[in-house]
C-alpha positions as a LaTeX table, in Angstrom:
\begin{tabular}{lrrr}
\hline
Residue & $x$ (\AA) & $y$ (\AA) & $z$ (\AA) \\
\hline
Met1 & 89.35 & 136.20 & 77.95 \\
Ser2 & 85.62 & 136.13 & 78.70 \\
Asp3 & 83.78 & 133.10 & 80.05 \\
Met4 & 81.94 & 132.78 & 76.74 \\
Thr5 & 85.24 & 132.57 & 74.83 \\
Thr6 & 86.80 & 130.02 & 77.16 \\
Ala7 & 83.64 & 127.89 & 77.08 \\
His8 & 84.09 & 127.40 & 73.34 \\
Ala9 & 87.89 & 127.17 & 73.28 \\
Pro10 & 89.28 & 123.95 & 71.79 \\
Val11 & 89.94 & 121.28 & 74.41 \\
Thr12 & 93.09 & 119.18 & 74.36 \\
Gly13 & 93.39 & 115.68 & 75.67 \\
Met14 & 95.85 & 117.01 & 78.23 \\
Asp15 & 93.15 & 119.39 & 79.54 \\
Leu16 & 90.89 & 116.40 & 80.12 \\
Lys17 & 93.65 & 114.37 & 81.76 \\
Leu18 & 94.53 & 117.20 & 84.14 \\
Gln19 & 90.85 & 117.50 & 85.15 \\
Arg20 & 90.65 & 113.75 & 85.75 \\
Val21 & 93.84 & 113.59 & 87.79 \\
Ala22 & 92.82 & 116.64 & 89.87 \\
Ala23 & 89.53 & 114.85 & 90.62 \\
Gly24 & 91.39 & 111.70 & 91.72 \\
Val25 & 89.74 & 109.51 & 89.09 \\
Thr26 & 91.58 & 106.70 & 87.30 \\
Gln27 & 91.48 & 106.00 & 83.58 \\
Thr28 & 89.89 & 102.65 & 84.39 \\
Ala29 & 87.09 & 104.29 & 86.38 \\
Ile30 & 86.29 & 106.87 & 83.71 \\
Ala31 & 86.42 & 104.20 & 81.01 \\
Gly32 & 83.90 & 102.12 & 82.95 \\
Gln33 & 81.60 & 105.11 & 83.29 \\
Met34 & 81.94 & 105.91 & 79.58 \\
Gly35 & 81.40 & 102.28 & 78.56 \\
Cys36 & 84.72 & 101.98 & 76.72 \\
Trp37 & 88.18 & 100.48 & 77.16 \\
Arg38 & 90.85 & 102.17 & 79.29 \\
Gln39 & 92.98 & 102.36 & 76.14 \\
Thr40 & 90.28 & 104.53 & 74.54 \\
Val41 & 90.55 & 106.99 & 77.43 \\
Ser42 & 94.32 & 107.00 & 76.94 \\
Val43 & 93.88 & 107.83 & 73.24 \\
Ile44 & 91.42 & 110.64 & 74.05 \\
Glu45 & 93.80 & 112.10 & 76.64 \\
Gly46 & 96.70 & 111.87 & 74.20 \\
Ala47 & 94.86 & 113.66 & 71.41 \\
Leu48 & 95.72 & 117.23 & 70.55 \\
Arg49 & 92.06 & 117.95 & 69.75 \\
Pro50 & 89.75 & 115.05 & 70.56 \\
Pro51 & 86.38 & 114.98 & 68.77 \\
Arg52 & 83.65 & 116.99 & 70.50 \\
His53 & 81.45 & 113.96 & 71.10 \\
Gln54 & 84.31 & 112.23 & 72.96 \\
Val55 & 85.01 & 115.35 & 75.03 \\
Gln56 & 81.34 & 115.56 & 75.95 \\
Arg57 & 81.12 & 111.88 & 76.94 \\
Tyr58 & 84.36 & 112.19 & 78.93 \\
Arg59 & 83.13 & 115.25 & 80.83 \\
Val60 & 79.74 & 113.71 & 81.59 \\
Ala61 & 81.44 & 110.57 & 82.91 \\
Leu62 & 83.87 & 112.59 & 85.03 \\
Asp63 & 81.01 & 114.66 & 86.43 \\
Gln64 & 79.04 & 111.52 & 87.30 \\
Leu65 & 82.03 & 109.98 & 89.06 \\
Thr66 & 82.85 & 113.06 & 91.08 \\
Ser67 & 79.26 & 113.86 & 92.10 \\
Arg68 & 78.78 & 110.56 & 93.94 \\
\hline
\end{tabular}
């Protein structure tokens, strides 16, 4: 699979969770960065295909937390 194809592949909540755990970030920390409840992060991570806007917010928050 090319990089272009994988960049547009659907993202699962489990993909996001695995990225977060690998980065050593808690649900509480990412929720604080996103400005939402921890339970919201749990719902996103449990979704088969979370909405794109949530995936984008999640990834931005994770990037901000890991670039400190």
